[in-house]
C-alpha positions as CSV (number, residue, x, y, z in Angstrom):
1,M,0.0,0.0,0.0
2,L,2.8,2.4,0.8
3,R,4.8,1.6,-2.4
4,G,5.3,4.8,-4.5
5,Q,7.6,6.4,-7.0
6,H,10.3,6.9,-4.4
7,D,10.4,3.2,-3.8
8,T,11.0,2.6,-7.5
9,A,13.7,5.3,-7.7
10,A,15.5,3.8,-4.6
11,D,15.1,0.2,-5.8
12,V,13.1,-0.7,-2.7
13,E,11.9,-4.3,-3.3
14,K,10.4,-5.2,0.1
15,R,9.4,-3.8,3.4
16,Y,9.9,-5.9,6.5
17,D,7.8,-6.4,9.6
18,L,9.4,-6.4,13.0
19,R,9.6,-10.2,13.4
20,E,11.0,-10.8,9.9
21,M,13.7,-8.2,10.4
22,E,14.7,-9.6,13.7
23,R,14.9,-13.1,12.2
24,K,17.1,-11.9,9.4
25,L,19.4,-10.0,11.7
26,C,19.8,-13.0,14.0
27,A,20.4,-15.3,10.9
28,V,23.5,-13.3,10.1
29,G,24.8,-13.2,13.7
30,M,23.6,-9.8,14.7
31,Q,21.7,-9.3,17.9
32,P,19.4,-6.2,17.9
33,E,19.5,-4.2,21.1
34,H,16.0,-2.7,20.6
35,I,13.3,-3.2,17.9
36,S,10.1,-1.2,17.9
37,H,7.3,0.2,15.8
38,A,8.5,3.8,16.5
39,N,7.6,4.9,12.9
40,I,4.1,3.6,13.3
41,F,3.1,7.2,14.2
42,L,4.1,8.2,10.7
43,F,1.9,5.7,9.0
44,P,-1.2,7.9,8.6
45,I,0.9,10.7,7.1
46,A,2.7,8.2,4.7
47,A,-0.6,6.6,3.7
48,A,-2.2,9.9,3.0
49,K,0.7,11.0,0.9
50,R,0.7,7.8,-1.1
51,L,-3.1,8.1,-1.7
52,A,-2.7,11.7,-2.7
53,E,0.0,10.7,-5.2
54,R,-2.5,8.4,-6.9
55,I,-4.8,11.3,-7.4
56,I,-2.2,14.0,-8.2
57,P,1.0,12.4,-9.3
58,P,4.2,14.3,-8.1
59,Q,6.1,16.4,-10.6
60,S,9.4,14.4,-10.1
61,G,9.8,10.7,-9.7
62,S,11.1,10.9,-6.2
63,D,12.7,13.3,-3.7
64,L,15.9,11.5,-4.8
65,T,15.5,13.2,-8.2
66,L,15.3,16.8,-6.7
67,G,18.1,19.0,-8.0
68,R,18.6,17.2,-11.3
69,G,20.2,19.4,-13.9
70,R,22.2,21.5,-11.4
71,S,25.9,21.3,-11.7
72,T,27.9,20.2,-8.8
73,A,31.6,20.4,-7.9
74,C,31.9,16.7,-7.5
C-alpha cells in the first residue's frame, strides 16, 4: 500500500515487519538491542501521501531526483 515512485527510484523491493527483520538480523549473527514500531506514528501521514500521489502524481519521480540538472563540484 505504501509503495510509491520513491520506492521505484530507490530500488526498494520489500518492506519488512518487526519479526521478519529480527529473524534476518539473527540469521547473520547480529543481535538487535532494541526493535520497535517507532515509525508507526508516521503511517497515517505516509498513507495519506501515497493516496494523494495516486490522485495527483508528483512532478518528479522521487525526492531522490530533486536538483537534477544542477551542476555540482563533484
